[in-house]
Structure formats: structure tokens, C-alpha cells
N, C-alpha and C positions, 0 to 999 in steps of 0.2 A: 461206527463197526461197532460187532458184538463185544460181549463182557468179554477178557480172556480167562479159560481157565487157569488154576491155581498152578500146574504146573506148568504152562506158559510162561509166567513169574519169576520163577524162580530157577529155569533149568541152567545145571552147567553141564556142559559136555566135556565128561572127562578122558575123552580122545581126542579132544580138537583145544580145549580150553588150554589145560595143562601145559601144552606146547608154545603159549604164547607170551610176552613179556610180563603180561599181567599175572600170568598162569604162572609165575615161578614167584609171586606174593603170598602168603599164607593170609585164610582167609580171614583171623581175626587180625590180622594188620589195618584193615580197612574197616572191618566189622563188627569188631568188638567181639563180644561173647566170651564162652567159656568151652574149654577143652574137653567134650564128653558122650560118650555115645549116647545119652538118653535127650533127648529133642527141648526138650523143658529148659535144661541145665544148659546144652549148649546155647538157646538164645539168651540167655539173660544180658541184659543190657544191649541187645541186639542193636545196631546201627544199620537201619534198613536203606537210608541214604547216605552212603560216606561225604559224598561230593557236594552234601549239605556242609561241611566245613574245609574246601578246597586247598584252604594251608596243609591242615592235620591230611587228609587224602592223599590229596595231588601234588603238594608244594614240593619233595623231595626229588621229585623225576621232572618237575614242569614249573621249575619256579619262574622261568619269563613269561608264563600265561598268567601263573595264580599273583603275578606281583599285578598284572593289569584287570586284575577281575574286578576290583573294586568300578573299572570304569566300564564293565560291558553292560551295554543296556538290556540283556537277560538277564543278568543279575540284578542290578540297580533301578530298572525299571523307571528310570529320572523322568525317560519321555512323559509318561504321566502327569510328574510333578511341573516339566516344561509350558504345561499348558493347562495344571490344574493354579499354579503360585499366584499368575497374573491378573486371577481372577476375581483370588480371595481374598481377604484381609490378613495379611501376613503379621498382624501385629494384635490380631485376636487370638489370646489361646485357645480359649472355649473353642471359637469356630474350627480352629488348627485342629485341633485333638475330636473332634466329629468329624469330621473330613479323613482324617487318620484314621479314623474306627472305620467309618466306611471301605473308604481305600482297602484297607487288611482285610476285611467281611467278604470285596466283590473283584477287587481288582488285582490284587497280591500275588492271587494262584498261576496269574501269566508270568510269574518269574522261572525261570531254569537254570537248572545246574549242571554242571560237565557232564554228569553221567545220564541226566535226562535229554543229554544231545548226542553220548557218545556210545552210551549203551542200552540205554532203553527207552522208553515211548517215554513223551513227559508225563506227570502224573496229572496234568490237567487234564488230559484224556485220556486218564485211566491206569499209565502205566504197561510194564511188560517189558521185556525183554526183545531187544530186535533179533537178536541171532545168537540166544543161549549165555548171555556173561560178555558172547564177545564183544569185543574193543571195538569201535570201527571210528577211522581216522576221519574219514567220509560221513558225516551224517545222511541217513535217508530220505531223499526230499518228501516221501509222502509220507512216511510213520515218523519222522520229527521234525522237518520244516515245516511242512505243511498240513503237519496235525493240529500246529496252533494260529498258523498264518492261515488258514483254509479259508475262512468265509470271504476274503477279499483276493490275498494275493494267488492262494490257489487254485481257487473256481477261474480265477482269467490267466494264468497260466496253463494250466489243465487244458483250459475251453470244457469248461463245466455249463456252461451257459447256454443254453437252445438256442441255434445258430449261429454264434458266435466261434470260430476258431481257437485252437490253442496257440498262445504264441510262438511265433515262425522260431526262437530259438532254442523251444522245444520239439519242433515238427520237424525243422529243418538239418539243426545241432546235436539234437540229445541233452542239450544241456540241465545239468541238474542245477540248483540253487546256489550251490556256491562255487562254480564256476565262475560266477561274477561280485558273488557276496564270499570272501574270502577269510582263511580262521584268522586272519591279521586282525580285520573287520571286526568280527563275531565277538573274538574276544576282548575288545577294550583300546584297541592297541590303535595308538594315532596313526592318519596316514603318512603325516610330516615326514621327510626326509630326517631331516634336525634329530627326533627321537631317538634316532640310534645313531647317528652319522654327526656327532658332537662337535664342536668347534667355535672359535671366536663371533661367529656368527648366530650362533644360537641362539632360539627363542624360547621361551615357554610358550608351552601351547597344552590350552585350555579341553579337556577331558570331554568328548562328546555330547551331548545333552539332550540330543532327540537324534531318530536317523537322517535327517537333514543339513545337520552342523556340519558347522567345516567346510572339506575339501567335499568337492562331488565326488562319490567313491561311494560303488560302479561309474563311469564314464561312459557313455554310448562311444564318443571319439577317441577310446584309447582304444578300441577296436577297429573303429571304421575313420580309420586315419582319412582316407580320402575326401574324408564330408570337410573333418574338422579344417584343411587347409585348404579346401575350395578349390579341388584339383581333378570331383569327379563330372561328369556332361548332366547332371541336374540340376537346371537353374533356379530351382525352389532352396538347394544348398547354399548356392552362392548369394540370394538372396536375404535368405532367410534365417544363418546360421549361428549370431548372435543375440536376435529377438526373438526366437520363437526356442521352446525345448525341443527335445527331439519329438515326445513324446505327443505336441500340440498335430502333427502328421501324421504319425503311426501308431498311436492307438486307436482301440475302437471303445465301445461304450463297456461302464465298468460301474462297481456298485457303489453307492453312496445308501449313507444311513441316518436317521432321525431317531435323536429326542433318547438318549442313554439313561436310564431314571431305577429307583428303585420299585419296586413293586412288592406287593405281597403274596406268599402260594395259597390259594385254598386250599390247600390238603395240607399242609403242613404248617401253615400260619408263619412262618419265616420269611425275613428279607433277601429279597433274590435283584441280580440287575436284570434289565427288560430293555429291549431296542422294538422302538415302537414299529417301524418300518425299516424296510431299505426298499431299494430300486438300482433299475440298471439307467443310464445314461452318458454324455457325452458334452462335458461345461470346460473352454476357453475362458482364464480370468486372466485380472491380474496378477502379477507374479508377488506375491507377498513377502517373499526373500531373496528381493533382487540385489547380489552384492558382485563382488567381482567373480567371482565363482560360479555365479550362476545370474550371469547380466542380463536371461529372457525378458520381456516386457511382457510376453503373453505365456500362460502354461496352464493344463489341466489342473481341476484342480475338482475335489474330492470333498460333500457333507460330511463330516464327524457328526458322530452320535452324542453329543452334549446338550444339555439344558439348563437357563439357569436353578430346574427343580431336579439335578440329576442326584443331589444328594439332602434332597429334603427331609428323606425321613429319618435324617440325623439330627435335623436342626434348620431353622429357619435362617433365609438369604447369606446361607454357607458360601456364594457364590457371587457377591456382591457387584466385582467389576465385569459381569459377564462379554459384555463388550467392548475388554481390554485385546482379544483375539478373534477373528473371523473362524465362522461358524466353516467356511467353505475354505480348504488347505491344499497348499501348494500336493498336489500329488505325480506319482511315477507311477503308472500301471502297467500290471505285468502282462499287458496284452499284445507286446508289440505285431504288428505287422507291415507287410513290404510297401503295399498296398491298402488304400483305407480309404473311404468315402471323403476323403480332406486332400488327400493327393490326386483326385479324378481333374480337378481344373482349378485356379486360379479362384473362380467365384465360386467354386466348395464352399471357402471361409468367404474370403470378402463378398460384403453385404448380403451375409446369413446369419441372420440375428438368432437363429436355432440353436447355434452351436456357441454363441457367447452365453457367461453369466450377466444376463441383464437384470437389473431391479426387480425386473414385474418374475423372474425365478426364485426369488428367495423372499422367505419367510416376512411379512411384514414387520414381527417383534426383532427378527437380527438383522434390516438391512444397516441399523447404525453400526455392529460388532466386521459388518463383510463392505464397508464404504470401504475399504483397500484393496480390494479387490475385485467388487463390482464393473462391468465394461460400459460406462456411458457412454460411448460410441464407438461403435463397431469399423472396424476397415470399411472402405470404400471397394463396390466394383471396382475389377479392372477394365477401363472401357475398351472394348473390340471391335465397335458400330457405333452409330449415333445413337439406335435406339436402347443403346442402357445409359445413355447419356440424362435421363430425367429419375432414373432407380437409381445413380451415382449417388446427385446432387439430396435426395430421400434419405440415401443411407448411412451420409456423413450427418445429418442433423442429432443434433444427442437424441439419443432414448427417454422418451419422457413418457414409461406405464406408473400405471398407479400400481401398487406390490401389494396384490391382493390374491395375485396364483402360488401358486404352489407348485414347488420343482414338480 
């Protein structure tokens, strides 16, 4: 979007804002400064973004939310460290300092404060008020949520890829992000009932350290209950309800990215993070997060932009255990459709190696890391007549392809 004018960033509508709850609070209570008609004096020690310190700015009125703020992934960015820590040498203070420096320079800007969701656009995308300092209980889907989560989630959900429809929840239901992703989740509050309803059976619940941690929330079956209990008329749901995630059948092509690393600007000479390539595709892999709550054998997987040299600008061999985690990760694309190429027939998937993450689709130097998600044996064709017998036998053999091709 184009840069905002100064007045767009600081506008306070005296006719509407003063009548709101937040409009009853004196400006200096949040922003500091000094009472003066002189602009320079009034802005002495001005606090531009009060919610950088949420306890001081928001805690008096919103103690329940602020108390959990340290666990919000938007605040602590713990998801980054979940994928960095297993790959680095946690006993090496020098390498830790180097990665921390790189993280601070290039990754920490994804951090979002209370105000960057409820008052203004995130600083990452230029800031600026959404509606003249009015506080919005529901963040704007396009100016808050997908302003940051745009390259994947936003483009998928809004149908911005050529030839691909917007998500059915947007097209048919006009659903906003928060219709599925509640404030409870966004604020870092665990989904387990016992967090609030304590009793003799209460247990300690660890805070989420990445978006797929703990209880599957949001969950498709929460709204689509007939699917969950096998009481609809679709045989596929009854056959695959527990071994396929919903997105295996109901997602379409989504974005994968390669090799996020530090590059030097030819203009300024300063380091910046750059991604080598992105591409659309649909890939079914083995579930790397298989658990009671995510029991599926197969899930869509997406290539993430990490490589052994992602932080090499700051030091050598900073990710010595790169193969500790797959580079093809569990994903839940935001492009759900009722009808997809996979739902056309059983054999749209069965016996179709094009849909599965077989070894030939993995970069040779990433094969070791991705062994937990690579599909060695694709599901066989469903035999409907004698002409498919030969193909069925062939499709059940292990895939033995030299891993030289790229995704």
C-alpha cells in the first residue's frame, strides 16, 4: 500500500473519539508528554506506542488479557525459537549471541503489540491508525491480520493467486479471521477448560510455543459436526475421518518458499533477509505432528524458508543440527474449497504420485531432514475393474527415485 500521510497517522476525531471509553482517558495517561500549547514541549518524552508496555498502558482495565500477554505468540515470537533451538548448539554462547543478533535485526519486527491489532496498522507495514484512534474490538482482516500474514494466509484466503478461488469461508460465509481465531487464542490464553475451571483434577498446561501446539484450535469439526461423527452421506468422510486431515481433500495449491538468508543491499550495504523463491503447489506428506489431537497419517506439507546458511552473515555453522527438523512442515492452508481436484474420485489421490511428497520432490541436501514426512509408498489405486490391477501393483511398490529434482 502507498505510504500514509502524516495526518492519517495521527488523526483524532474529537466528535467521535471523546465519546468512547478510551476517549475518557487523558492523552498523557497513555502517551506521556507535558501539558502545553507548544508542540515541542507537549511532546517531551512522548510515548508513541503505549502498548509496548502493556501492563502500564492496558493492565488496569484489561488485567486478564495482559496477564497472559507473555504467552501470546504475537508478542513473544516463540514460534521462531521452536524451529531455531533444535537446529542450533544451545550450549554455545557465542553462536547463541550471533543468532540472537540476527533475529533482532531481521525477525523481531514481526512482533505485534495490543495497539497494532486494535488501533493502528502494525509498524511492520508502516503503521497508521485504522480509524482515527478509535479502538476496534475486532481487528481489520486486511489492514491488521493479513497486513502481516499476507504472503501465505492472505493471498490464499482472499483468492489472490491467479486461477484459484478465495476460501469458501470467505466467498460463502464472509467470515473474518477472528471468526475462527478467537481473541482467547490470539491473546495467548490456553484452550484447555481447566485454565479457568480449576478443580481437584486440574493439571498444569504449558503455554503454546508454536501455532500447532496443544489442542487443535480452531478445528474444522467444531462447525462441521456431521463430518466429525460420521453421520453425513459422503463415504470419503467415513473412510478417512481419522487418517486424513480435512485439508488433504479440501485444500488447493498454496505457497511454499525456499531458503531465507541474509543478503547485502546493493544500495545501502546493509544486511537484510531475502527469500530465494516461492512457488505454488499441493503436497501430501506424512504427519510430523501426529498425536491424540492430530491423529492423521497424511497432511498437507509446506516448504518453509530455512536453510543451513540462514544466519551465516553473523557467523559460521550457526545451525549445526539443521536436519533435526523437517523443512517440509505440517500446514493448514487457508484456501478451503468444497470441491477440489482431490475430491473428484478416489483415484484422484490413490495411485497418483504427483500429489505426494515423494523423495524426488525434496532437495538432495534436505532428504535427511525430511525423512519423517517423505511418503515412500503412495496409497494404491482403488480397483474398479481388471484393467487397473497392473497399475495397482505398481503403485504399492516403494518409490525409489534419485533425489535430484527440485519442488
